[in-house]
Each structure stands twice: as structure tokens, then as C-alpha cells.
N, C-alpha and C positions, 0 to 999 in steps of 0.2 A: 148625225152625227158627218155627216158627208157637208152640211151647209158651213157647220165651224170648220171645215179645211179648205172649203175656197175661201172662207174669210181669212184666215191665217196667211193661205198662200197669197190674198189679195193686200193684208197690208202686213203681210211677212217680210219685203224688206223698210218697209217705213219703221217697222219692229225694232229689225236688227240696226236700223241705222241710227235709233236714238241710242241704242244700248250704246252701240259705239260712239258717240258722242258723250252720253254720259260719262264711260270710260275713258275717253278722252280729257276731260273736264274734272273728273278725280285725279286721274294721274297728275296736270298739271299742279293742281292744288296739292297732291300730296309733295311733288316736288316742288312748290315754293314755300311749305312747310321745312324737308331739309333742307333745303338752302337757308330762309329766315328763321329756324326754328329758334337761335339766339337769341337775336333779336328781340323775336315774338315775347320771349322770356323774360328778356332782359325791362322789355315794356311794360310788360305784368306785372317783374316784382316793382318796379320804378310805381308804377300806379297804384301799388298798393299800399308802399311807405309812403308814400304823398296822402295816401286817404288817412291811414292810419294819421300820419302827424298833422292833418289839419281835425281829427278827429280829438289828437290830446290837445292841438292849441285852443281848438272849443272851448275845451273842457277847463284849462287852464284860463280861459277868459273868464269862464262861469265862476271858477273859485274867485278869480280878484275881484269879478263882480258882489261877489257876496261880501268878502271880507272889507271891499267898500264901503257896504250898505253897513253891515254890524257897525265900522266906524264912523260913520255919519247918525244911527244911531244913539251909538255914546257917546259923541259932539254935544249932539240936541240933549237928550237926558241929563248930563250934566250940564247942560246952558240953563236949563230949568229949576231952579234952585225955590220955587216960589211954596209955598205949602198947602197951598190953596188946590182944592181938588177942580181938574179937569171939566165933569159933569157934576157939580155940586148935589142935583138930585136922584142921578141915576141909579140912588137905590129906592125913593118914595116915589116916581113917578115914570110911566111908561113913556119912551122918547119918542120924536117922531124924527120921520126925513127931516125936517128941515133943521133939526137939531144936530143934527152930525154931517149931511150933506158937503161943508165947509170944510171941514175938518182935514187938514195935512193927514196922509197915511201914519204917519210918526205918532202924531197925536192920534188917531183913531185907535192905535195898540196899548198907549199908556189909555187912556179914556175905559178899554176894554179890560184893560188889565186893574185897575181901579178899583172896579167892582169885586174883584176876587179879592185884593190887598186890603180893602175894610173889614174884610173877614180874616184877615192875616194868612192869607196865600203866603208859602216861601216859594219864593220862585226860581226854576232853574236858572234860567236865562240870566245872568251873572252883569248884564245894563238892567235888568227891571226891578231887579234885587237891591241893587246898589240906587237908584231911584227912589225906590217907594221907602228904603232904610233911610233915606234923609228926611222925611214927613213924618212930622210929630203924631201926627196922628197914629201910624205904621206900627200894628204889633203883631210881630211874628206868630202863629199858632200853629203850632206841630199837630194839633186834632181835628184843622181843617179839612171838609169833606166837603164835597160839592149839593151835597144837600142842608147847609149851612146859606145858602143863595133865596133866595124870592124869588119867586115867578115873573114878577116886575123885572128882578135882576138877572134875571135868564134871557127874557125877551128882549131886554137892553143889550145883553151880550149878542145877542144873535142879529138886532138890526146894525149893533156899531159893526162886525165881524161880515155883516155882508155887505160895507162901503170901505172894509180893508183891503 
């Protein structure tokens, strides 16, 4: 116990000085906060509002891009008036990478959905439904279910999807 008291006496002044300095620094910080609290709060509010507007601007940009993508898709589909299949044998043979790797993204989407359309799938996407309604071979089937697709068609759908 005596050893502890000796150490305290030895370092006591140092400890007291550290405590005084810490209290002084805390006092300065508190004074600074009191003087500039309004400015600090305004800066925080401006920062938060700025961030929110940045977030909203990003969301608007994403929405605009989606709208533009849909418009381009519809224009592309409308320009495809041919009655031909994009991949005429996608229902009878397994496609390879070389069969689909050079297709544009929009063509891949149509080619994949062409497999469903052969069985009369009724599309929820208006642009696809309009596209396939223009094909003489397309006959809507209220009874469509996934089991109508052959294993070859299912594999081809997976392959095409991997390139989309």
C-alpha cells in the first residue's frame, strides 16, 4: 500500500496537470459549441438536405433511364415487322454460345421470349405482346404453363438469359 502512495505522490502533479489540461480543452470545446452551435446546426441541415436532393436526383435519373430504355425497346420492336423467327430452330436444337453471342440485348430478349410465344404465352409486358401479336404464327394460349416447354427450349432460354 505504501508503494502505491509513493507512486501517486510521484505522478500526482502530472495527473493533476493532465486533468487541468483536459478540463481546459473540454471548456474550449464547449465554448466553441456554444458560440457556433447555430452555424454547426445549419451546416448539418444543409448537408442533410443536399444529400437528400442528391439521392432524389439519382432516383430521377434512374427513372429517366428506365423510361428511355422502354421507349427504345418499343421503337426497336415496332421496327421489326418481319414474320420470321429470330432463332428459327431454338425449339428443336440446343443453341451454342456462337449462336447468340453477337446478338444485341434487345434481340436476345425477343429471341428468349420467342420460345415462350411459340407456345402461346400471353405477355404482361405490352411491348412484347404487341410484337408477337404481329406474328402470323403467334396464337395466344390461356392454358400456357412452363411444362409445355421442352428440355431443349428450357436450356436455350437459360443460355440466352446468360447473355442478356
